[in-house]
C-alpha positions in Angstrom: 103.5 -8.3 75.3 105.5 -10.1 72.6 103.7 -9.9 69.2 104.9 -13.4 68.3 104.5 -15.4 71.4 102.3 -17.9 69.5 105.3 -18.9 67.4 107.7 -19.9 70.2 107.8 -23.7 70.8 106.6 -24.6 74.3 108.8 -27.7 74.2 112.1 -25.7 74.2 114.5 -26.9 76.8 116.6 -24.6 79.0 119.8 -25.4 80.7 119.0 -23.2 83.7 120.3 -20.0 82.2 117.4 -18.0 80.7 119.7 -15.2 79.4 122.1 -17.3 77.3 121.6 -20.8 76.0 124.0 -21.5 73.2 123.9 -25.2 73.8 120.2 -25.2 73.0 120.9 -23.3 69.8 123.8 -25.5 68.8 121.8 -28.7 69.4 118.9 -27.3 67.4 121.2 -27.1 64.3 122.0 -30.8 64.7 118.4 -31.9 65.0 116.2 -32.0 61.9 113.1 -31.9 64.0 114.2 -28.7 65.8 115.3 -27.2 62.5 111.9 -27.8 60.9 110.0 -26.5 63.8 112.1 -23.4 64.3 112.3 -22.6 60.5 108.5 -23.0 60.2 108.0 -20.6 63.2 110.4 -18.2 61.6 108.6 -18.3 58.3 105.2 -17.6 59.7 106.6 -14.6 61.7 108.4 -13.4 58.5 105.4 -13.8 56.3 103.0 -11.9 58.6 105.7 -9.2 59.0 106.0 -9.0 55.3 102.3 -8.4 54.7 102.4 -5.5 57.2 105.7 -4.1 56.0 105.0 -4.3 52.3 102.0 -2.1 52.7 104.1 0.3 54.7 106.7 0.2 52.0 104.2 0.7 49.2 102.6 3.7 50.9 106.0 5.3 51.5 107.2 4.5 48.0 104.3 6.2 46.3 103.0 8.8 48.8 106.3 9.5 50.6 104.4 9.3 53.9 105.6 7.3 56.9 102.3 5.8 58.0 102.9 5.5 61.7 99.2 4.3 62.1 99.7 1.3 59.9 99.8 -1.2 62.7 96.3 -0.2 63.6 95.1 -1.8 60.3 96.7 -5.0 61.3 94.8 -4.8 64.6 91.5 -4.0 62.9 92.0 -6.9 60.4 92.3 -9.3 63.4 89.2 -8.0 65.1 87.1 -7.8 61.9 88.1 -11.4 61.1 87.2 -12.6 64.6 83.8 -10.9 64.5 83.0 -12.3 61.1 84.1 -15.8 62.1 81.9 -15.7 65.2 78.9 -14.6 63.2 79.3 -16.8 60.1 81.6 -19.7 61.1 83.4 -19.3 57.8 87.1 -18.7 58.0 87.3 -17.8 54.3 84.7 -15.1 54.9 86.6 -14.0 58.0 89.8 -13.4 56.0 87.8 -11.6 53.3 86.2 -9.3 55.9 89.5 -8.7 57.6 91.2 -7.7 54.4 88.3 -5.8 52.8 87.3 -4.0 55.9 90.8 -2.6 56.5 91.0 -1.7 52.8 87.9 0.5 53.1 89.1 1.9 56.4 92.5 2.8 54.7 90.8 4.5 51.8 88.6 6.6 54.1 91.5 7.4 56.4 93.6 8.6 53.4 90.9 10.6 51.7 89.6 12.3 54.9 92.7 12.9 56.9 96.1 12.0 55.3 95.4 13.8 52.0 95.3 17.0 53.9 98.9 16.7 55.2 100.6 15.7 51.9 103.6 18.0 51.5 103.4 19.1 55.1 106.3 18.9 57.6 107.2 15.3 58.4 106.5 16.0 62.1 102.9 17.1 61.2 102.4 13.8 59.3 103.7 11.8 62.2 101.6 13.6 64.8 98.4 13.0 62.7 99.3 9.3 62.4 100.2 8.9 66.0 97.0 10.6 67.1 95.0 8.0 65.2 97.0 5.2 66.8 95.5 6.3 70.1 92.1 6.9 68.6 91.9 3.5 66.9 93.0 1.8 70.1 90.2 3.5 72.0 87.7 2.6 69.3 88.6 -1.0 69.6 88.2 -0.8 73.4 84.8 0.8 73.0 83.6 -1.8 70.5 85.2 -5.1 71.6 86.3 -4.2 75.1 89.7 -3.9 76.8 90.1 -7.6 77.7 92.0 -10.2 75.7 90.0 -11.9 73.0 90.5 -15.1 71.1 89.2 -16.2 67.7 90.3 -19.8 68.1 91.6 -22.2 65.4 89.0 -22.8 62.6 87.4 -26.2 62.7 88.9 -27.2 59.4 92.4 -26.9 60.8 91.8 -28.7 64.1 93.4 -31.8 62.7 96.5 -33.9 63.3 99.7 -31.9 62.6 102.1 -32.8 59.9 105.4 -34.4 60.8 108.3 -33.4 58.5 111.7 -34.8 59.4 110.5 -35.3 62.9 109.3 -31.7 63.2 105.8 -30.7 64.0 104.1 -28.4 61.4 100.4 -27.4 62.0 98.5 -27.4 58.7 97.4 -23.9 59.4 101.0 -22.7 59.3 101.2 -23.9 55.7 98.1 -22.1 54.8 99.4 -18.9 56.3 102.7 -19.1 54.5 100.9 -20.0 51.2 98.5 -17.1 51.4 101.3 -14.6 52.2 103.4 -15.9 49.3 100.4 -15.7 46.9 99.9 -12.1 48.0 103.6 -11.3 47.4 103.4 -12.8 43.9 100.2 -11.0 43.0 101.5 -7.7 44.3 104.8 -8.1 42.5 103.3 -9.1 39.2 100.6 -6.5 39.4 103.0 -3.7 39.9 105.5 -4.9 37.3 103.2 -6.1 34.5 99.8 -4.4 34.7 98.8 -1.0 33.4 97.6 0.0 36.9 100.9 -1.1 38.4 102.8 0.9 35.9 100.7 4.0 36.7 101.4 3.5 40.4 105.1 3.3 39.8 105.0 6.3 37.6 103.1 8.3 40.3 105.9 7.3 42.7 108.6 8.8 40.5 106.8 11.8 38.9 103.3 12.5 40.2 103.1 15.9 38.5 103.7 14.3 35.1 101.1 11.6 35.8 98.6 14.3 36.7 99.5 16.3 33.6 98.5 13.2 31.5 95.0 13.5 32.9 95.3 10.7 35.5 93.6 11.3 38.8 96.5 11.1 41.3 94.2 11.4 44.2 92.5 8.2 43.2 95.9 6.5 42.9 96.9 7.7 46.3 93.7 6.5 47.8 94.0 3.1 46.1 97.6 2.7 47.3 96.5 3.4 50.9 93.6 0.9 50.5 96.0 -1.8 49.2 98.3 -1.1 52.1 95.4 -1.4 54.6 94.2 -4.6 52.8 97.6 -6.3 53.2 97.9 -5.3 56.9 94.3 -6.4 57.5 95.0 -9.7 55.8 98.0 -10.2 58.1 95.8 -9.5 61.1 93.1 -11.9 59.9 95.7 -14.7 59.4 97.2 -14.1 62.8 93.9 -14.0 64.6 93.5 -17.8 65.0 97.0 -18.2 66.6 97.4 -15.2 68.9 95.4 -13.2 71.5 93.7 -10.1 70.3 94.0 -6.9 72.4 93.8 -3.2 71.9 97.3 -1.9 70.9 98.4 -5.2 69.4 99.4 -3.4 66.2 102.1 -1.2 67.8 104.8 -3.9 68.3 104.1 -5.2 64.8 104.5 -1.7 63.5 107.9 -1.3 65.1 109.2 -4.5 63.6 107.7 -3.6 60.2 109.7 -0.4 60.3 112.8 -2.5 61.0 111.9 -4.7 58.0 111.5 -1.7 55.6 114.8 -0.2 56.9 116.7 -3.5 56.4 115.2 -4.3 53.0 115.4 -0.7 51.8 112.6 1.9 51.9 110.3 1.4 48.9 111.6 -2.0 47.9 109.0 -4.8 47.9 111.6 -7.5 47.4 113.6 -6.0 50.2 110.5 -6.1 52.5 110.1 -9.9 51.7 113.8 -10.7 52.3 114.0 -8.5 55.4 110.9 -10.0 56.9 112.1 -13.6 56.4 115.5 -12.8 57.9 113.9 -11.1 60.9 111.5 -14.0 61.4 114.3 -16.5 61.4 116.4 -14.3 63.7 113.4 -14.2 66.1 112.8 -17.9 65.9 116.3 -19.2 66.4 117.3 -16.3 68.6 114.6 -17.3 71.1 116.5 -20.5 71.7 120.0 -19.2 72.2 119.2 -15.6 73.4 115.8 -15.8 75.0 116.1 -12.4 76.8 117.9 -10.7 73.9 115.7 -11.6 71.0 114.6 -8.0 70.5 118.2 -6.8 70.8 119.2 -9.3 68.0 116.8 -7.7 65.6 118.1 -4.2 66.3 121.7 -5.4 66.2 121.1 -6.9 62.8 119.5 -3.7 61.6 122.5 -1.7 62.7 124.9 -4.1 61.0 123.0 -3.8 57.7 122.8 0.0 57.9 126.5 0.4 58.7 127.5 -1.8 55.8 124.7 -0.5 53.4 122.9 2.6 54.6 120.2 2.4 51.9 119.2 -1.2 53.0 119.7 -4.5 51.3 117.7 -3.6 48.2 117.3 0.2 48.6 118.6 2.6 45.9 121.7 4.6 46.8 121.0 8.3 47.0 123.4 10.3 44.7 
């Protein structure tokens, strides 16, 4: 199932050819309404992808671990948010539970399991992560069941949509984009300007020196994993009102998050943001002109970037 089916406009017109529809794509660029609708769809895809990918990037940048189980935190964030909303009726509390719950889960996962394979062969790390992908999916089936679930749109956002240049923009989309942007700013400023952020960056470059200065690197690693889990869980909580929830829903998001980190440059937060936005727009507009080749467009774009710049758009060249 497509991870972003909620973002595709149901009003898209086809000319009878479901494989290629360049006329629809061309006409969209001449219509302000279509441009607004498709751009908004691309932005929400991109922002959700950014929240997942930036956590993946942060974990890799500091711990040098490719967290293949990262998509499961997105899944848990959605289920935590749905459950909280059903119990309390508060969407703000649902987002908080989705983010905080996955942060705690990420910390436990790192301290109990991942900390034991640091420095091990990459294959060992991937096997541990993939094992927990399957375990987490089964845990979701045991707790919430195997069927599709739906959180539904919060009451506060069940209002008349905004009309911008003829395009329809649901108010919830603006909230989603705003929250993701705020998270990007807080993360960027926190890493660049605060003492904790500087310690995290120092641990990424020279963990032995940081440890020699008396700083608990284990605490730093656990905190970074918790932040990564929090961001992925926040993405899941934000996506819960606009997509169906099902076990395994994090896997497709994980694959696209890896594409984002590769395009933007492994370890680059700015690269994750730019890469996610580009991928979101490619998905949104590509679904008009190439409805059966949207996935292929993403991989094609990744190949073009890597051929022209192997380290990614904002990645550092290896000497």
